[in-house]
C-alpha positions as CSV (number, residue, x, y, z in Angstrom):
1,M,200.4,-111.7,84.7
2,G,200.5,-111.9,88.5
3,P,198.2,-113.9,90.8
4,W,196.2,-110.8,91.6
5,V,195.3,-110.2,88.0
6,C,194.2,-113.9,87.7
7,R,192.0,-113.6,90.7
8,V,190.3,-110.5,89.2
9,G,189.8,-112.2,85.9
10,T,188.3,-115.2,87.7
11,W,186.0,-113.0,89.8
12,R,184.7,-111.3,86.6
13,L,184.2,-114.6,84.9
14,H,182.2,-115.9,87.9
15,K,180.3,-112.7,88.1
16,G,179.3,-112.9,84.4
17,M,178.3,-116.5,84.8
18,N,176.2,-115.7,87.9
19,M,174.5,-112.8,86.1
20,G,173.7,-115.1,83.1
21,F,172.4,-117.7,85.5
22,F,170.2,-115.2,87.4
23,D,168.9,-113.8,84.0
24,S,167.9,-117.3,83.0
25,I,166.1,-117.8,86.3
26,K,164.3,-114.5,86.0
27,K,163.1,-115.3,82.4
28,A,162.0,-118.8,83.5
29,T,160.0,-117.6,86.4
30,G,159.2,-114.0,85.5
31,I,160.3,-112.9,88.9
32,G,162.3,-109.7,89.1
33,L,161.8,-108.7,85.5
34,T,161.2,-105.1,84.4
35,P,157.8,-104.6,82.6
36,F,159.6,-104.5,79.2
37,E,161.5,-107.7,80.0
38,A,158.2,-109.4,81.1
39,Y,156.7,-108.3,77.8
40,E,159.6,-109.8,75.9
41,R,159.3,-113.0,77.9
42,A,155.7,-113.5,76.7
43,F,157.0,-113.7,73.2
44,E,160.1,-115.8,73.9
45,K,158.3,-118.3,76.3
46,G,154.9,-118.2,74.6
47,V,154.2,-116.7,71.2
48,L,157.4,-117.8,69.4
49,L,156.9,-121.4,70.6
50,G,153.7,-121.8,68.5
51,P,149.9,-121.8,68.8
52,E,149.9,-124.5,71.5
53,K,151.6,-121.9,73.8
54,Y,149.3,-119.0,73.0
55,D,147.2,-119.4,76.1
56,E,150.3,-119.2,78.3
57,A,151.5,-116.2,76.3
58,A,148.2,-114.5,77.1
59,Q,148.8,-115.0,80.8
60,M,152.4,-113.6,80.5
61,F,151.1,-110.6,78.7
62,W,148.7,-109.9,81.6
63,E,151.6,-110.2,84.0
64,A,153.7,-107.8,82.0
65,A,150.8,-105.3,81.9
66,D,150.3,-105.6,85.7
67,K,154.0,-104.9,86.3
68,A,153.8,-101.9,83.9
69,D,150.9,-100.5,85.8
70,E,152.9,-100.7,89.0
71,D,155.9,-98.9,87.4
72,G,153.7,-96.4,85.5
73,D,154.9,-97.7,82.1
74,Q,151.8,-96.9,80.1
75,N,153.2,-98.1,76.8
76,V,154.0,-101.6,78.0
77,S,150.7,-101.7,79.9
78,T,148.6,-100.9,76.9
79,K,150.4,-103.2,74.5
80,G,150.4,-106.0,77.1
81,R,146.7,-105.8,77.6
82,V,146.0,-105.7,73.8
83,N,148.1,-108.8,73.2
84,A,146.7,-110.6,76.3
85,R,143.2,-110.2,74.9
86,L,144.3,-111.1,71.4
87,Y,146.1,-114.3,72.3
88,G,143.4,-115.1,74.9
89,F,140.8,-115.0,72.2
90,I,142.6,-116.9,69.4
91,S,143.7,-119.6,71.9
92,G,140.3,-120.0,73.7
93,G,137.6,-118.3,71.6
94,S,136.1,-116.5,74.6
95,I,133.5,-113.9,73.5
96,E,134.4,-111.8,76.5
97,H,138.0,-111.6,75.3
98,L,136.7,-110.7,71.9
99,R,134.5,-107.8,73.2
100,E,137.4,-106.5,75.3
101,L,139.8,-106.8,72.4
102,G,137.7,-104.5,70.2
103,A,138.0,-101.7,72.8
104,A,141.7,-102.4,73.6
105,L,142.7,-102.2,69.9
106,G,141.4,-98.7,69.7
107,T,144.2,-97.6,72.0
108,V,147.1,-98.5,69.7
109,S,147.8,-97.8,66.0
110,E,149.6,-101.1,65.4
111,V,150.2,-104.5,66.9
112,E,152.6,-107.4,66.4
113,V,151.5,-109.8,63.7
114,I,150.2,-113.0,65.3
115,G,153.1,-115.4,65.9
116,S,155.8,-112.8,65.4
117,R,157.8,-110.4,67.6
118,T,159.3,-108.1,65.0
119,E,156.7,-107.8,62.3
120,T,153.7,-105.4,63.0
121,M,150.4,-104.7,61.3
122,P,148.0,-101.7,61.5
123,T,145.1,-102.3,63.9
124,E,142.4,-100.8,61.7
125,T,141.5,-104.0,59.8
126,L,141.7,-106.1,63.0
127,I,139.4,-103.7,64.7
128,Q,136.9,-104.1,61.9
129,E,137.2,-107.9,61.9
130,V,136.7,-108.0,65.7
131,A,133.5,-105.8,65.4
132,A,132.2,-108.2,62.7
133,R,132.9,-111.2,64.9
134,V,131.1,-109.6,67.8
135,A,128.1,-109.1,65.5
136,E,128.2,-112.8,64.6
137,A,128.5,-113.8,68.3
138,D,125.4,-111.7,69.1
139,L,123.4,-113.9,66.6
140,E,123.9,-116.9,68.9
141,G,121.4,-115.4,71.3
142,V,118.6,-115.1,68.7
143,S,116.2,-118.0,68.2
144,S,116.4,-119.8,64.9
145,S,112.6,-119.3,64.6
146,D,112.8,-115.5,65.1
147,H,113.2,-114.8,61.4
148,A,113.0,-111.0,61.8
149,G,115.6,-111.0,64.6
150,R,117.9,-113.4,62.7
151,S,117.6,-111.3,59.5
152,A,118.5,-108.1,61.4
153,G,121.5,-109.8,63.0
154,H,122.8,-111.2,59.7
155,K,122.4,-107.8,58.0
156,E,124.4,-106.2,60.8
157,A,127.2,-108.7,60.4
158,A,127.2,-108.3,56.6
159,A,127.5,-104.5,57.0
160,A,130.4,-105.0,59.3
161,F,132.3,-107.3,56.8
162,K,131.5,-104.9,54.0
163,K,133.6,-102.2,55.6
164,F,136.8,-104.2,54.8
165,F,135.3,-106.1,51.9
166,N,138.6,-106.9,50.2
167,G,140.5,-107.7,53.4
168,D,141.8,-111.1,54.4
169,L,140.7,-112.5,57.7
170,I,143.2,-112.7,60.6
171,T,141.7,-114.4,63.6
172,Y,139.6,-117.0,61.7
173,K,142.8,-119.0,61.1
174,Y,142.8,-119.8,64.8
175,Q,139.1,-119.6,65.7
176,P,137.4,-120.6,62.4
177,A,133.7,-120.5,61.5
178,P,132.2,-123.7,60.0
179,A,132.9,-122.2,56.5
180,H,134.1,-119.0,54.7
181,N,137.2,-118.3,56.7
182,E,139.3,-116.8,53.9
183,N,138.2,-113.2,53.5
184,A,135.6,-110.6,54.4
185,Q,134.0,-110.8,51.0
186,A,133.0,-114.4,51.5
187,R,131.5,-113.7,55.0
188,F,129.7,-110.7,53.6
189,F,127.9,-112.8,51.0
190,Y,127.2,-115.6,53.5
191,H,125.5,-113.2,55.9
192,S,123.7,-111.5,53.1
193,G,122.4,-114.8,52.0
194,M,121.3,-115.8,55.5
195,A,119.5,-112.5,55.9
196,S,117.5,-113.0,52.7
197,W,116.8,-116.6,53.7
198,H,115.1,-115.5,57.0
199,D,113.4,-112.6,55.1
200,A,111.8,-115.2,52.8
201,L,110.7,-117.3,55.7
202,S,109.2,-114.4,57.5
203,V,106.9,-113.4,54.6
204,A,106.2,-116.9,53.2
205,N,102.8,-117.1,55.0
206,R,101.8,-113.7,53.6
207,S,103.2,-113.3,50.2
208,P,104.6,-116.2,48.0
209,T,105.8,-113.7,45.5
210,S,107.8,-111.7,48.0
211,A,109.1,-114.8,49.6
212,G,110.3,-116.1,46.2
213,E,112.1,-112.8,45.5
214,E,113.9,-112.9,48.8
215,M,114.9,-116.6,48.4
216,S,116.3,-115.8,44.9
217,K,118.4,-113.1,46.5
218,A,119.6,-115.6,49.1
219,L,120.5,-118.1,46.4
220,N,122.5,-115.5,44.5
221,S,124.4,-114.5,47.6
222,F,125.3,-118.1,48.5
223,R,126.5,-118.6,44.9
224,Q,128.8,-115.6,45.3
225,C,130.6,-117.3,48.2
226,S,130.4,-120.8,46.7
227,D,128.2,-122.2,49.5
228,D,126.8,-125.3,47.8
229,N,125.0,-126.4,51.0
230,W,122.9,-123.3,51.5
231,G,122.6,-122.7,47.8
232,G,121.1,-126.2,47.4
233,K,118.6,-125.5,50.2
234,C,117.5,-122.3,48.5
235,Q,117.1,-124.0,45.2
236,Q,115.0,-126.8,46.6
237,W,112.9,-124.4,48.5
238,L,112.3,-122.3,45.4
239,E,111.3,-125.4,43.4
240,R,108.8,-126.4,46.0
241,Y,107.5,-122.9,46.6
242,R,106.9,-122.1,42.9
243,L,104.5,-125.1,42.5
244,K,100.8,-124.3,42.2
245,R,98.0,-126.8,42.8
246,T,94.2,-126.8,43.2
247,C,92.8,-128.0,46.5
248,W,90.7,-131.2,46.3
249,V,88.2,-129.8,48.9
250,C,87.7,-126.1,48.2
251,D,88.8,-126.1,44.5
252,R,91.0,-123.1,45.0
253,E,94.5,-122.7,43.6
254,Y,97.4,-122.3,46.1
255,Q,101.2,-121.8,45.6
256,G,103.9,-123.3,47.8
257,A,104.2,-127.0,48.2
258,T,104.7,-128.3,51.8
259,L,103.8,-124.8,53.1
260,H,100.4,-123.8,51.6
261,F,99.4,-127.2,50.3
262,D,100.5,-130.8,50.6
263,N,99.6,-134.3,49.4
264,Y,97.4,-136.6,51.6
265,S,96.7,-140.3,51.2
266,A,93.4,-141.2,49.5
267,Q,91.8,-144.1,47.6
268,I,91.8,-143.1,43.9
269,T,90.2,-145.5,41.4
270,P,90.4,-145.3,37.6
271,Y,86.7,-144.4,37.5
272,A,87.3,-141.4,39.8
273,L,90.1,-140.1,37.5
274,E,87.7,-140.5,34.5
275,V,85.0,-138.5,36.2
276,L,87.4,-135.7,37.3
277,E,88.9,-135.5,33.8
278,K,85.4,-135.1,32.2
279,L,84.7,-132.3,34.7
280,G,87.9,-130.5,33.7
281,H,89.4,-130.8,37.2
282,D,93.0,-129.9,37.7
283,M,94.5,-133.4,37.4
284,S,97.9,-132.3,38.9
285,S,96.1,-132.2,42.3
286,V,95.3,-135.9,42.1
287,D,97.8,-138.7,42.1
288,A,96.7,-142.1,40.7
289,S,99.1,-143.8,43.1
290,G,96.9,-142.7,45.9
291,S,96.9,-139.1,47.1
292,V,95.1,-135.8,46.7
293,V,96.2,-132.2,47.3
294,L,94.7,-130.3,50.3
295,C,95.4,-126.6,51.0
296,R,96.5,-125.8,54.6
297,P,93.1,-124.4,55.7
298,C,91.2,-127.5,54.5
299,A,93.9,-129.9,55.8
300,S,93.7,-128.2,59.2
301,V,89.9,-128.8,59.3
302,V,90.3,-132.4,58.4
303,R,93.0,-132.9,61.0
304,G,90.9,-131.2,63.6
305,V,88.0,-133.4,63.0
306,A,90.2,-136.5,62.9
307,D,91.8,-135.4,66.3
308,I,88.3,-135.1,67.8
309,I,87.3,-138.5,66.6
310,A,90.6,-140.0,67.7
311,T,90.2,-138.5,71.1
312,Q,86.7,-139.8,71.5
313,R,87.7,-143.3,70.3
314,A,90.7,-143.3,72.6
315,G,88.4,-142.5,75.5
316,E,86.1,-145.3,74.6
317,V,89.0,-147.7,74.3
318,R,90.4,-146.5,77.7
319,Q,87.0,-147.1,79.3
320,E,86.7,-150.6,77.8
321,L,90.2,-151.5,79.0
322,T,89.5,-150.1,82.5
323,Q,86.4,-152.3,82.7
324,A,88.2,-155.3,81.4
325,M,91.0,-154.8,83.9
326,E,88.6,-154.3,86.8
327,Q,86.8,-157.6,85.8
328,M,90.2,-159.4,85.5
329,Q,91.2,-158.1,88.9
330,S,88.0,-159.2,90.5
331,Q,88.4,-162.7,89.0
332,L,92.0,-162.8,90.2
333,V,90.9,-161.8,93.8
334,S,88.2,-164.6,93.7
335,M,90.7,-167.2,92.5
336,M,93.2,-166.2,95.2
337,S,90.5,-166.4,97.8
338,R,89.5,-169.9,96.7
339,L,93.1,-171.0,96.6
340,E,93.8,-169.7,100.1
341,S,90.6,-171.6,101.3
342,R,91.8,-174.9,99.8
343,I,95.3,-174.5,101.3
344,S,93.8,-173.8,104.7
345,S,91.5,-176.9,104.4
346,L,94.5,-179.0,103.3
347,E,96.6,-177.8,106.3
348,T,93.7,-178.7,108.7
349,R,93.4,-182.3,107.2
350,M,97.2,-182.8,107.5
351,A,97.2,-181.6,111.1
352,F,94.2,-183.9,112.0
353,K,96.0,-187.0,110.5
354,R,99.0,-186.3,112.7
């Protein structure tokens, strides 16, 4: 093999090394890549390195989509924007990414499995999950005291999860809710329970019977998703709400402890209990330890009268204090005047002696 052949071989080797070097530079910086290469780079330099790199992957998918738009590559542009929004949401939880993701997913039939480059999944279930998450996000703008609005929102979310009732959840692994992140079934029952909870509270002031029925539905739904926290709240509410007592003042029976009636401090003697028992009074509305039951209307009258008396008394006390303060201020001014006079007299005497 002559010198010329050696020089050609060396040139080819150097050329190959240079090409490999420049390819590495392009992948590292993203400069000079084709749209498809930029799309691949988002996986290699982002997705495949783990969840802590998903935010960077989202940015690289945007860059790939922008390059594809410039080159007219609709396929890479569409897939790049879908993945940019998907990884943008699961890394940051932005509701805007979530809303845009729902629309973007409708443009493709499948997408890469989160964390993978080669495995794909149909977008249908993910589209349904995103729609359900948007319904949940919309609930954040509804006041907790707006029971009708909260109920409607939870019913909408429950209906959205019901569409893929047996499906496992995908994005909740990365952006979890406080509970029930395993499957759509659990979230369906959770939202159904919350809807019934707010339905019960919305009718509690009108119909104890209807409120009890709705709260029972809520309890059953929370049991279906093994939510001991909310299930316990429902059970306690039902136990209180099913109680009936006779009002001490108006002698009418009311249902619903802490809502339609409550216990108020009172002086109860054994003689009082004896008299009430002889009269056939409902003894459950009297507690020998020192309380009686008042219904909400009667209690509101008592509180109203008490507030008037308290306001009047507070005004009297304020007036007394004002008078006392004025008197003290007058005395203080007088004392200061006498003190200044004595000091002046003392200074005059000292000056005279000098």
